[in-house]
N, CA, C, O and the ligand as a Tripos MOL2 file, in Angstrom:
@<TRIPOS>MOLECULE
protein
  269   267    68     0     0
PROTEIN
NO_CHARGES

@<TRIPOS>ATOM
      1 N         -18.7680   41.2830   83.8070 N.3       1 MET1
      2 CA        -19.9940   41.2930   84.7120 C.3       1 MET1
      3 C         -20.7930   40.0260   84.4720 C.2       1 MET1
      4 O         -21.1950   39.7440   83.3430 O.2       1 MET1
      5 N         -21.0160   39.2870   85.4980 N.am      2 ASN2
      6 CA        -21.7180   38.0310   85.4520 C.3       2 ASN2
      7 C         -23.2320   38.2260   85.6930 C.2       2 ASN2
      8 O         -23.6940   39.3210   86.0130 O.2       2 ASN2
      9 N         -23.9640   37.1450   85.5300 N.am      3 GLY3
     10 CA        -25.3770   37.1740   85.6680 C.3       3 GLY3
     11 C         -25.9830   37.6820   86.9040 C.2       3 GLY3
     12 O         -26.9830   38.4010   86.9090 O.2       3 GLY3
     13 N         -25.2950   37.2540   88.0530 N.am      4 LEU4
     14 CA        -25.7060   37.8270   89.3080 C.3       4 LEU4
     15 C         -25.5270   39.2750   89.5850 C.2       4 LEU4
     16 O         -26.3580   39.9510   90.1910 O.2       4 LEU4
     17 N         -24.3030   39.7570   89.0700 N.am      5 GLU5
     18 CA        -24.0770   41.0110   89.0540 C.3       5 GLU5
     19 C         -25.0540   41.9860   88.2900 C.2       5 GLU5
     20 O         -25.3620   43.1110   88.6830 O.2       5 GLU5
     21 N         -25.4780   41.3890   87.1660 N.am      6 ILE6
     22 CA        -26.4810   42.0470   86.2940 C.3       6 ILE6
     23 C         -27.7970   42.1050   87.0100 C.2       6 ILE6
     24 O         -28.4820   43.1280   86.9980 O.2       6 ILE6
     25 N         -28.1490   41.0180   87.6280 N.am      7 ARG7
     26 CA        -29.4150   40.9110   88.4050 C.3       7 ARG7
     27 C         -29.4330   41.9570   89.4370 C.2       7 ARG7
     28 O         -30.4860   42.5660   89.6230 O.2       7 ARG7
     29 N         -28.2940   42.2580   90.1900 N.am      8 LYS8
     30 CA        -28.2720   43.1370   91.4070 C.3       8 LYS8
     31 C         -28.4450   44.5220   90.7870 C.2       8 LYS8
     32 O         -29.2410   45.3320   91.2630 O.2       8 LYS8
     33 N         -27.6660   44.7910   89.6850 N.am      9 ARG9
     34 CA        -27.7340   46.1790   89.0560 C.3       9 ARG9
     35 C         -29.0280   46.5690   88.5650 C.2       9 ARG9
     36 O         -29.4650   47.7100   88.7170 O.2       9 ARG9
     37 N         -29.7290   45.5320   87.9050 N.am     10 ILE10
     38 CA        -31.0050   45.8280   87.2600 C.3      10 ILE10
     39 C         -32.0010   46.0520   88.4880 C.2      10 ILE10
     40 O         -32.7970   46.9900   88.4490 O.2      10 ILE10
     41 N         -31.9530   45.2620   89.4780 N.am     11 ASP11
     42 CA        -32.8840   45.4730   90.6980 C.3      11 ASP11
     43 C         -32.5770   46.8240   91.2740 C.2      11 ASP11
     44 O         -33.5280   47.5200   91.6320 O.2      11 ASP11
     45 N         -31.3370   47.2740   91.4030 N.am     12 ALA12
     46 CA        -31.0360   48.5300   91.9560 C.3      12 ALA12
     47 C         -31.6640   49.6820   90.9480 C.2      12 ALA12
     48 O         -32.3820   50.5790   91.3900 O.2      12 ALA12
     49 N         -31.3760   49.5830   89.7740 N.am     13 ASN13
     50 CA        -31.9580   50.4860   88.8200 C.3      13 ASN13
     51 C         -33.5060   50.5650   88.9400 C.2      13 ASN13
     52 O         -34.0850   51.6430   89.0800 O.2      13 ASN13
     53 N         -34.1320   49.3910   88.8780 N.am     14 ASN14
     54 CA        -35.6050   49.4100   88.9980 C.3      14 ASN14
     55 C         -36.1230   50.1720   90.2310 C.2      14 ASN14
     56 O         -37.0690   50.9590   90.1760 O.2      14 ASN14
     57 N         -35.4380   49.8810   91.3360 N.am     15 ARG15
     58 CA        -35.8320   50.7020   92.5320 C.3      15 ARG15
     59 C         -35.6940   52.1680   92.4750 C.2      15 ARG15
     60 O         -36.4780   52.9730   92.9770 O.2      15 ARG15
     61 N         -34.5910   52.4460   91.7950 N.am     16 LYS16
     62 CA        -34.4070   54.0160   91.4630 C.3      16 LYS16
     63 C         -35.4850   54.4070   90.6140 C.2      16 LYS16
     64 O         -36.1260   55.4210   90.8920 O.2      16 LYS16
     65 N         -35.7680   53.6870   89.5640 N.am     17 ILE17
     66 CA        -36.8520   54.0350   88.6130 C.3      17 ILE17
     67 C         -38.2560   54.2500   89.3800 C.2      17 ILE17
     68 O         -39.0310   55.1700   89.1160 O.2      17 ILE17
     69 N         -38.4460   53.3660   90.2660 N.am     18 GLN18
     70 CA        -39.7530   53.3680   91.0480 C.3      18 GLN18
     71 C         -39.6710   54.5650   91.8700 C.2      18 GLN18
     72 O         -40.6240   55.3440   91.8530 O.2      18 GLN18
     73 N         -38.7020   54.7940   92.5500 N.am     19 LYS19
     74 CA        -38.5120   56.0920   93.3810 C.3      19 LYS19
     75 C         -38.7620   57.2480   92.6600 C.2      19 LYS19
     76 O         -39.5720   58.0980   93.0280 O.2      19 LYS19
     77 N         -38.0570   57.3190   91.5850 N.am     20 ALA20
     78 CA        -38.1450   58.5370   90.6900 C.3      20 ALA20
     79 C         -39.5020   58.7350   90.1400 C.2      20 ALA20
     80 O         -39.9290   59.8800   89.9920 O.2      20 ALA20
     81 N         -40.2340   57.6650   89.8160 N.am     21 LEU21
     82 CA        -41.6960   57.8370   89.3900 C.3      21 LEU21
     83 C         -42.5140   58.4120   90.4590 C.2      21 LEU21
     84 O         -43.3630   59.2830   90.2740 O.2      21 LEU21
     85 N         -42.1970   57.8450   91.6730 N.am     22 ASN22
     86 CA        -42.9600   58.3980   92.8420 C.3      22 ASN22
     87 C         -42.6770   59.8180   93.0750 C.2      22 ASN22
     88 O         -43.5590   60.5250   93.5630 O.2      22 ASN22
     89 N         -41.5650   60.2870   92.7810 N.am     23 LYS23
     90 CA        -41.2710   61.6620   93.0300 C.3      23 LYS23
     91 C         -41.4890   62.6280   91.7680 C.2      23 LYS23
     92 O         -41.2320   63.8290   91.8440 O.2      23 LYS23
     93 N         -41.9160   62.1040   90.7570 N.am     24 PHE24
     94 CA        -42.0330   62.9200   89.5010 C.3      24 PHE24
     95 C         -40.8080   63.5240   89.0640 C.2      24 PHE24
     96 O         -40.7860   64.6670   88.6070 O.2      24 PHE24
     97 N         -39.6200   62.6890   89.2030 N.am     25 THR25
     98 CA        -38.3160   63.1170   88.8650 C.3      25 THR25
     99 C         -38.2130   63.4110   87.3840 C.2      25 THR25
    100 O         -39.0500   62.9620   86.6020 O.2      25 THR25
    101 N         -37.2590   64.1120   87.0150 N.am     26 LEU26
    102 CA        -37.0370   64.4400   85.5860 C.3      26 LEU26
    103 C         -37.0360   63.0410   84.7920 C.2      26 LEU26
    104 O         -36.4500   62.0710   85.2720 O.2      26 LEU26
    105 N         -37.6230   62.9770   83.7220 N.am     27 THR27
    106 CA        -37.6740   61.7180   82.9450 C.3      27 THR27
    107 C         -36.3540   61.2870   82.3820 C.2      27 THR27
    108 O         -36.1120   60.1180   82.0820 O.2      27 THR27
    109 N         -35.4620   62.3400   82.2440 N.am     28 ASP28
    110 CA        -34.0760   62.0610   81.7630 C.3      28 ASP28
    111 C         -33.4260   60.9890   82.6300 C.2      28 ASP28
    112 O         -32.7520   60.1070   82.0980 O.2      28 ASP28
    113 N         -33.6100   61.0390   83.9670 N.am     29 GLU29
    114 CA        -32.9760   60.1360   84.9190 C.3      29 GLU29
    115 C         -33.4930   58.7230   84.7280 C.2      29 GLU29
    116 O         -32.7790   57.7210   84.7700 O.2      29 GLU29
    117 N         -34.8250   58.7360   84.5100 N.am     30 ILE30
    118 CA        -35.4830   57.4130   84.3330 C.3      30 ILE30
    119 C         -35.0310   56.9480   83.0120 C.2      30 ILE30
    120 O         -34.7270   55.7610   82.9020 O.2      30 ILE30
    121 N         -34.9500   57.7160   82.0200 N.am     31 ASN31
    122 CA        -34.4800   57.1790   80.6590 C.3      31 ASN31
    123 C         -33.1130   56.6290   80.6410 C.2      31 ASN31
    124 O         -32.7940   55.6360   79.9870 O.2      31 ASN31
    125 N         -32.2570   57.3690   81.4440 N.am     32 GLN32
    126 CA        -30.8490   56.8310   81.5890 C.3      32 GLN32
    127 C         -30.8370   55.5390   82.3310 C.2      32 GLN32
    128 O         -30.1040   54.6270   81.9500 O.2      32 GLN32
    129 N         -31.6390   55.4100   83.4080 N.am     33 LEU33
    130 CA        -31.6890   54.0990   84.0340 C.3      33 LEU33
    131 C         -32.1130   52.9510   83.2180 C.2      33 LEU33
    132 O         -31.5450   51.8600   83.2680 O.2      33 LEU33
    133 N         -33.1640   53.2260   82.4340 N.am     34 MET34
    134 CA        -33.7790   52.2570   81.5780 C.3      34 MET34
    135 C         -32.7270   51.8200   80.4240 C.2      34 MET34
    136 O         -32.6260   50.6540   80.0430 O.2      34 MET34
    137 N         -31.9700   52.8760   79.9220 N.am     35 GLN35
    138 CA        -30.9390   52.5560   78.9060 C.3      35 GLN35
    139 C         -29.9760   51.6720   79.4990 C.2      35 GLN35
    140 O         -29.5550   50.7010   78.8710 O.2      35 GLN35
    141 N         -29.5390   51.9820   80.8510 N.am     36 GLU36
    142 CA        -28.6010   51.1800   81.3630 C.3      36 GLU36
    143 C         -29.0510   49.6550   81.6140 C.2      36 GLU36
    144 O         -28.2520   48.7190   81.5840 O.2      36 GLU36
    145 N         -30.3900   49.5230   81.8570 N.am     37 ASN37
    146 CA        -30.7660   48.1390   81.9890 C.3      37 ASN37
    147 C         -30.7390   47.5360   80.6990 C.2      37 ASN37
    148 O         -30.3530   46.3700   80.6060 O.2      37 ASN37
    149 N         -31.1360   48.2410   79.5810 N.am     38 ALA38
    150 CA        -30.9930   47.6490   78.1950 C.3      38 ALA38
    151 C         -29.5890   47.1640   77.9580 C.2      38 ALA38
    152 O         -29.3810   46.0380   77.5040 O.2      38 ALA38
    153 N         -28.6150   48.0120   78.2660 N.am     39 ASP39
    154 CA        -27.2190   47.6910   78.0980 C.3      39 ASP39
    155 C         -26.7820   46.4700   78.8570 C.2      39 ASP39
    156 O         -26.0370   45.6240   78.3620 O.2      39 ASP39
    157 N         -27.3080   46.3990   80.1700 N.am     40 LEU40
    158 CA        -27.0120   45.2350   80.9730 C.3      40 LEU40
    159 C         -27.4980   44.0210   80.3460 C.2      40 LEU40
    160 O         -26.7890   43.0150   80.3500 O.2      40 LEU40
    161 N         -28.7970   44.0270   79.7360 N.am     41 ARG41
    162 CA        -29.2640   42.8680   79.2320 C.3      41 ARG41
    163 C         -28.5020   42.4510   78.0060 C.2      41 ARG41
    164 O         -28.4490   41.2600   77.7000 O.2      41 ARG41
    165 N         -27.9610   43.3010   77.3540 N.am     42 ALA42
    166 CA        -27.2130   42.9460   76.1230 C.3      42 ALA42
    167 C         -25.9740   42.1820   76.4620 C.2      42 ALA42
    168 O         -25.3810   41.5110   75.6170 O.2      42 ALA42
    169 N         -25.5590   42.2970   77.7960 N.am     43 HIS43
    170 CA        -24.4290   41.6110   78.2420 C.3      43 HIS43
    171 C         -24.8760   40.4310   79.1740 C.2      43 HIS43
    172 O         -23.9800   39.8140   79.7500 O.2      43 HIS43
    173 N         -25.8790   40.1480   79.3270 N.am     44 CYS44
    174 CA        -26.3930   39.1340   80.2050 C.3      44 CYS44
    175 C         -26.2040   37.7200   79.6420 C.2      44 CYS44
    176 O         -26.5110   37.4790   78.4750 O.2      44 CYS44
    177 N         -25.7130   36.8070   80.4390 N.am     45 PRO45
    178 CA        -25.5810   35.3760   79.8960 C.3      45 PRO45
    179 C         -26.9430   34.6980   79.9140 C.2      45 PRO45
    180 O         -26.9590   33.4890   79.6790 O.2      45 PRO45
    181 N         -27.9680   35.2610   80.1380 N.am     46 HIS46
    182 CA        -29.3380   34.7000   80.0960 C.3      46 HIS46
    183 C         -29.5490   33.2400   80.6480 C.2      46 HIS46
    184 O         -29.0240   32.2760   80.0900 O.2      46 HIS46
    185 N         -30.2660   33.1300   81.6670 N.am     47 GLU47
    186 CA        -30.4870   31.7920   82.2680 C.3      47 GLU47
    187 C         -31.9660   31.6760   82.4150 C.2      47 GLU47
    188 O         -32.4760   32.3230   83.3310 O.2      47 GLU47
    189 N         -32.7530   30.9300   81.6310 N.am     48 PHE48
    190 CA        -34.2510   31.0690   81.7400 C.3      48 PHE48
    191 C         -34.7280   29.9080   82.6600 C.2      48 PHE48
    192 O         -34.5470   28.7230   82.3820 O.2      48 PHE48
    193 N         -35.3120   30.3240   83.7030 N.am     49 ALA49
    194 CA        -35.9880   29.3120   84.7150 C.3      49 ALA49
    195 C         -37.4600   29.5850   84.6280 C.2      49 ALA49
    196 O         -38.1110   30.1000   85.5380 O.2      49 ALA49
    197 N         -37.9840   29.1700   83.3600 N.am     50 GLY50
    198 CA        -39.4190   29.5710   83.2160 C.3      50 GLY50
    199 C         -39.5020   30.4700   82.0110 C.2      50 GLY50
    200 O         -38.9040   30.2220   80.9650 O.2      50 GLY50
    201 N         -40.3360   31.6160   82.2160 N.am     51 THR51
    202 CA        -40.6300   32.5230   81.2260 C.3      51 THR51
    203 C         -39.6530   33.6190   81.0410 C.2      51 THR51
    204 O         -39.4530   34.1480   79.9480 O.2      51 THR51
    205 N         -39.0100   33.9680   82.2050 N.am     52 PHE52
    206 CA        -38.1270   35.1700   82.1540 C.3      52 PHE52
    207 C         -36.6660   34.6780   82.5610 C.2      52 PHE52
    208 O         -36.4750   33.6660   83.2370 O.2      52 PHE52
    209 N         -35.6860   35.4800   82.0900 N.am     53 CYS53
    210 CA        -34.2680   35.4010   82.4800 C.3      53 CYS53
    211 C         -34.1420   35.6920   84.0580 C.2      53 CYS53
    212 O         -34.6110   36.7310   84.5220 O.2      53 CYS53
    213 N         -33.5640   34.8460   84.7780 N.am     54 ARG54
    214 CA        -33.4680   35.0700   86.2520 C.3      54 ARG54
    215 C         -32.6450   36.1710   86.5510 C.2      54 ARG54
    216 O         -32.7360   36.7130   87.6530 O.2      54 ARG54
    217 N         -31.7430   36.6190   85.5780 N.am     55 PHE55
    218 CA        -30.7430   37.7500   85.8220 C.3      55 PHE55
    219 C         -31.3120   39.1220   85.4000 C.2      55 PHE55
    220 O         -31.1680   40.1130   86.1160 O.2      55 PHE55
    221 N         -31.9520   39.1530   84.2340 N.am     56 CYS56
    222 CA        -32.3080   40.3660   83.6350 C.3      56 CYS56
    223 C         -33.7050   40.5650   83.2350 C.2      56 CYS56
    224 O         -34.0470   41.5320   82.5550 O.2      56 CYS56
    225 N         -34.5760   39.5990   83.6770 N.am     57 ASP57
    226 CA        -36.0260   39.5890   83.4200 C.3      57 ASP57
    227 C         -36.5220   39.6920   81.8790 C.2      57 ASP57
    228 O         -37.6620   40.0400   81.5690 O.2      57 ASP57
    229 N         -35.5670   39.3630   81.0150 N.am     58 MET58
    230 CA        -35.9610   39.3270   79.7150 C.3      58 MET58
    231 C         -36.8600   38.1600   79.4190 C.2      58 MET58
    232 O         -36.5690   37.0320   79.8160 O.2      58 MET58
    233 N         -37.9810   38.4220   78.7060 N.am     59 PRO59
    234 CA        -38.9230   37.2750   78.3870 C.3      59 PRO59
    235 C         -38.1900   36.3400   77.4660 C.2      59 PRO59
    236 O         -37.3850   36.7470   76.6280 O.2      59 PRO59
    237 N         -38.4960   35.0550   77.6470 N.am     60 ILE60
    238 CA        -37.7940   34.0440   76.9480 C.3      60 ILE60
    239 C         -38.1660   34.1950   75.3910 C.2      60 ILE60
    240 O         -37.3560   33.8370   74.5360 O.2      60 ILE60
    241 N         -39.3410   34.7020   75.0720 N.am     61 ASP61
    242 CA        -39.8110   34.9230   73.7350 C.3      61 ASP61
    243 C         -38.7930   35.7720   72.9480 C.2      61 ASP61
    244 O         -38.6790   35.7000   71.7250 O.2      61 ASP61
    245 N         -37.9750   36.6770   73.8330 N.am     62 PHE62
    246 CA        -37.2590   37.6770   73.0220 C.3      62 PHE62
    247 C         -35.7830   37.0690   72.9900 C.2      62 PHE62
    248 O         -34.8730   37.7670   72.5420 O.2      62 PHE62
    249 N         -35.5450   35.8490   73.4320 N.am     63 LYS63
    250 CA        -34.2180   35.4170   73.6030 C.3      63 LYS63
    251 C         -33.3650   35.3920   72.2190 C.2      63 LYS63
    252 O         -32.1560   35.6200   72.2260 O.2      63 LYS63
    253 N         -34.0670   35.1070   71.0660 N.am     64 ASP64
    254 CA        -33.3480   35.0890   69.9030 C.3      64 ASP64
    255 C         -33.4270   36.4430   69.0430 C.2      64 ASP64
    256 O         -32.9590   36.5490   67.9090 O.2      64 ASP64
    257 N         -34.0310   37.3760   69.6850 N.am     65 ASP65
    258 CA        -34.0530   38.6660   68.9610 C.3      65 ASP65
    259 C         -32.7480   39.4230   69.1880 C.2      65 ASP65
    260 O         -32.0740   39.1510   70.1810 O.2      65 ASP65
    261 N         -32.3560   40.3570   68.3210 N.am     66 VAL66
    262 CA        -31.2200   41.1890   68.5000 C.3      66 VAL66
    263 C         -31.7350   42.2800   69.4400 C.2      66 VAL66
    264 O         -32.7700   42.9040   69.2050 O.2      66 VAL66
    265 N         -30.9320   42.4910   70.5620 N.am     67 ILE67
    266 CA        -31.3580   43.7000   71.3680 C.3      67 ILE67
    267 C         -30.1750   44.6060   71.5640 C.2      67 ILE67
    268 O         -30.2990   45.6550   72.1970 O.2      67 ILE67
    269 ZN        -30.7540   37.7950   80.9200 Zn       68 ZN68
@<TRIPOS>BOND
     1     1     2 1
     2     2     3 1
     3     3     4 2
     4     3     5 am
     5     5     6 1
     6     6     7 1
     7     7     8 2
     8     7     9 am
     9     9    10 1
    10    10    11 1
    11    11    12 2
    12    11    13 am
    13    13    14 1
    14    14    15 1
    15    15    16 2
    16    15    17 am
    17    17    18 1
    18    18    19 1
    19    19    20 2
    20    19    21 am
    21    21    22 1
    22    22    23 1
    23    23    24 2
    24    23    25 am
    25    25    26 1
    26    26    27 1
    27    27    28 2
    28    27    29 am
    29    29    30 1
    30    30    31 1
    31    31    32 2
    32    31    33 am
    33    33    34 1
    34    34    35 1
    35    35    36 2
    36    35    37 am
    37    37    38 1
    38    38    39 1
    39    39    40 2
    40    39    41 am
    41    41    42 1
    42    42    43 1
    43    43    44 2
    44    43    45 am
    45    45    46 1
    46    46    47 1
    47    47    48 2
    48    47    49 am
    49    49    50 1
    50    50    51 1
    51    51    52 2
    52    51    53 am
    53    53    54 1
    54    54    55 1
    55    55    56 2
    56    55    57 am
    57    57    58 1
    58    58    59 1
    59    59    60 2
    60    59    61 am
    61    61    62 1
    62    62    63 1
    63    63    64 2
    64    63    65 am
    65    65    66 1
    66    66    67 1
    67    67    68 2
    68    67    69 am
    69    69    70 1
    70    70    71 1
    71    71    72 2
    72    71    73 am
    73    73    74 1
    74    74    75 1
    75    75    76 2
    76    75    77 am
    77    77    78 1
    78    78    79 1
    79    79    80 2
    80    79    81 am
    81    81    82 1
    82    82    83 1
    83    83    84 2
    84    83    85 am
    85    85    86 1
    86    86    87 1
    87    87    88 2
    88    87    89 am
    89    89    90 1
    90    90    91 1
    91    91    92 2
    92    91    93 am
    93    93    94 1
    94    94    95 1
    95    95    96 2
    96    95    97 am
    97    97    98 1
    98    98    99 1
    99    99   100 2
   100    99   101 am
   101   101   102 1
   102   102   103 1
   103   103   104 2
   104   103   105 am
   105   105   106 1
   106   106   107 1
   107   107   108 2
   108   107   109 am
   109   109   110 1
   110   110   111 1
   111   111   112 2
   112   111   113 am
   113   113   114 1
   114   114   115 1
   115   115   116 2
   116   115   117 am
   117   117   118 1
   118   118   119 1
   119   119   120 2
   120   119   121 am
   121   121   122 1
   122   122   123 1
   123   123   124 2
   124   123   125 am
   125   125   126 1
   126   126   127 1
   127   127   128 2
   128   127   129 am
   129   129   130 1
   130   130   131 1
   131   131   132 2
   132   131   133 am
   133   133   134 1
   134   134   135 1
   135   135   136 2
   136   135   137 am
   137   137   138 1
   138   138   139 1
   139   139   140 2
   140   139   141 am
   141   141   142 1
   142   142   143 1
   143   143   144 2
   144   143   145 am
   145   145   146 1
   146   146   147 1
   147   147   148 2
   148   147   149 am
   149   149   150 1
   150   150   151 1
   151   151   152 2
   152   151   153 am
   153   153   154 1
   154   154   155 1
   155   155   156 2
   156   155   157 am
   157   157   158 1
   158   158   159 1
   159   159   160 2
   160   159   161 am
   161   161   162 1
   162   162   163 1
   163   163   164 2
   164   163   165 am
   165   165   166 1
   166   166   167 1
   167   167   168 2
   168   167   169 am
   169   169   170 1
   170   170   171 1
   171   171   172 2
   172   171   173 am
   173   173   174 1
   174   174   175 1
   175   175   176 2
   176   175   177 am
   177   177   178 1
   178   178   179 1
   179   179   180 2
   180   179   181 am
   181   181   182 1
   182   182   183 1
   183   183   184 2
   184   183   185 am
   185   185   186 1
   186   186   187 1
   187   187   188 2
   188   187   189 am
   189   189   190 1
   190   190   191 1
   191   191   192 2
   192   191   193 am
   193   193   194 1
   194   194   195 1
   195   195   196 2
   196   195   197 am
   197   197   198 1
   198   198   199 1
   199   199   200 2
   200   199   201 am
   201   201   202 1
   202   202   203 1
   203   203   204 2
   204   203   205 am
   205   205   206 1
   206   206   207 1
   207   207   208 2
   208   207   209 am
   209   209   210 1
   210   210   211 1
   211   211   212 2
   212   211   213 am
   213   213   214 1
   214   214   215 1
   215   215   216 2
   216   215   217 am
   217   217   218 1
   218   218   219 1
   219   219   220 2
   220   219   221 am
   221   221   222 1
   222   222   223 1
   223   223   224 2
   224   223   225 am
   225   225   226 1
   226   226   227 1
   227   227   228 2
   228   227   229 am
   229   229   230 1
   230   230   231 1
   231   231   232 2
   232   231   233 am
   233   233   234 1
   234   234   235 1
   235   235   236 2
   236   235   237 am
   237   237   238 1
   238   238   239 1
   239   239   240 2
   240   239   241 am
   241   241   242 1
   242   242   243 1
   243   243   244 2
   244   243   245 am
   245   245   246 1
   246   246   247 1
   247   247   248 2
   248   247   249 am
   249   249   250 1
   250   250   251 1
   251   251   252 2
   252   251   253 am
   253   253   254 1
   254   254   255 1
   255   255   256 2
   256   255   257 am
   257   257   258 1
   258   258   259 1
   259   259   260 2
   260   259   261 am
   261   261   262 1
   262   262   263 1
   263   263   264 2
   264   263   265 am
   265   265   266 1
   266   266   267 1
   267   267   268 2
@<TRIPOS>SUBSTRUCTURE
     1 MET1         2 RESIDUE 1 A MET
     2 ASN2         6 RESIDUE 1 A ASN
     3 GLY3        10 RESIDUE 1 A GLY
     4 LEU4        14 RESIDUE 1 A LEU
     5 GLU5        18 RESIDUE 1 A GLU
     6 ILE6        22 RESIDUE 1 A ILE
     7 ARG7        26 RESIDUE 1 A ARG
     8 LYS8        30 RESIDUE 1 A LYS
     9 ARG9        34 RESIDUE 1 A ARG
    10 ILE10       38 RESIDUE 1 A ILE
    11 ASP11       42 RESIDUE 1 A ASP
    12 ALA12       46 RESIDUE 1 A ALA
    13 ASN13       50 RESIDUE 1 A ASN
    14 ASN14       54 RESIDUE 1 A ASN
    15 ARG15       58 RESIDUE 1 A ARG
    16 LYS16       62 RESIDUE 1 A LYS
    17 ILE17       66 RESIDUE 1 A ILE
    18 GLN18       70 RESIDUE 1 A GLN
    19 LYS19       74 RESIDUE 1 A LYS
    20 ALA20       78 RESIDUE 1 A ALA
    21 LEU21       82 RESIDUE 1 A LEU
    22 ASN22       86 RESIDUE 1 A ASN
    23 LYS23       90 RESIDUE 1 A LYS
    24 PHE24       94 RESIDUE 1 A PHE
    25 THR25       98 RESIDUE 1 A THR
    26 LEU26      102 RESIDUE 1 A LEU
    27 THR27      106 RESIDUE 1 A THR
    28 ASP28      110 RESIDUE 1 A ASP
    29 GLU29      114 RESIDUE 1 A GLU
    30 ILE30      118 RESIDUE 1 A ILE
    31 ASN31      122 RESIDUE 1 A ASN
    32 GLN32      126 RESIDUE 1 A GLN
    33 LEU33      130 RESIDUE 1 A LEU
    34 MET34      134 RESIDUE 1 A MET
    35 GLN35      138 RESIDUE 1 A GLN
    36 GLU36      142 RESIDUE 1 A GLU
    37 ASN37      146 RESIDUE 1 A ASN
    38 ALA38      150 RESIDUE 1 A ALA
    39 ASP39      154 RESIDUE 1 A ASP
    40 LEU40      158 RESIDUE 1 A LEU
    41 ARG41      162 RESIDUE 1 A ARG
    42 ALA42      166 RESIDUE 1 A ALA
    43 HIS43      170 RESIDUE 1 A HIS
    44 CYS44      174 RESIDUE 1 A CYS
    45 PRO45      178 RESIDUE 1 A PRO
    46 HIS46      182 RESIDUE 1 A HIS
    47 GLU47      186 RESIDUE 1 A GLU
    48 PHE48      190 RESIDUE 1 A PHE
    49 ALA49      194 RESIDUE 1 A ALA
    50 GLY50      198 RESIDUE 1 A GLY
    51 THR51      202 RESIDUE 1 A THR
    52 PHE52      206 RESIDUE 1 A PHE
    53 CYS53      210 RESIDUE 1 A CYS
    54 ARG54      214 RESIDUE 1 A ARG
    55 PHE55      218 RESIDUE 1 A PHE
    56 CYS56      222 RESIDUE 1 A CYS
    57 ASP57      226 RESIDUE 1 A ASP
    58 MET58      230 RESIDUE 1 A MET
    59 PRO59      234 RESIDUE 1 A PRO
    60 ILE60      238 RESIDUE 1 A ILE
    61 ASP61      242 RESIDUE 1 A ASP
    62 PHE62      246 RESIDUE 1 A PHE
    63 LYS63      250 RESIDUE 1 A LYS
    64 ASP64      254 RESIDUE 1 A ASP
    65 ASP65      258 RESIDUE 1 A ASP
    66 VAL66      262 RESIDUE 1 A VAL
    67 ILE67      266 RESIDUE 1 A ILE
    68 ZN68       269 GROUP 0 **** ****
């Protein structure tokens, strides 16, 4: 999975999270989507154009942390 694919997937998950929040959907679904985003970030090639990764939104400050 390359950076752009990760970007797309995280955007899609974030939209689902937003929808789920609006509908008061079970938090299980939200937790699952957030976990998937965390997994995607772990595989992201990270490309920082400023403060955040353009693919996964990870703050540059976290770059060297183990996630
Ligand atoms: Zn990234």
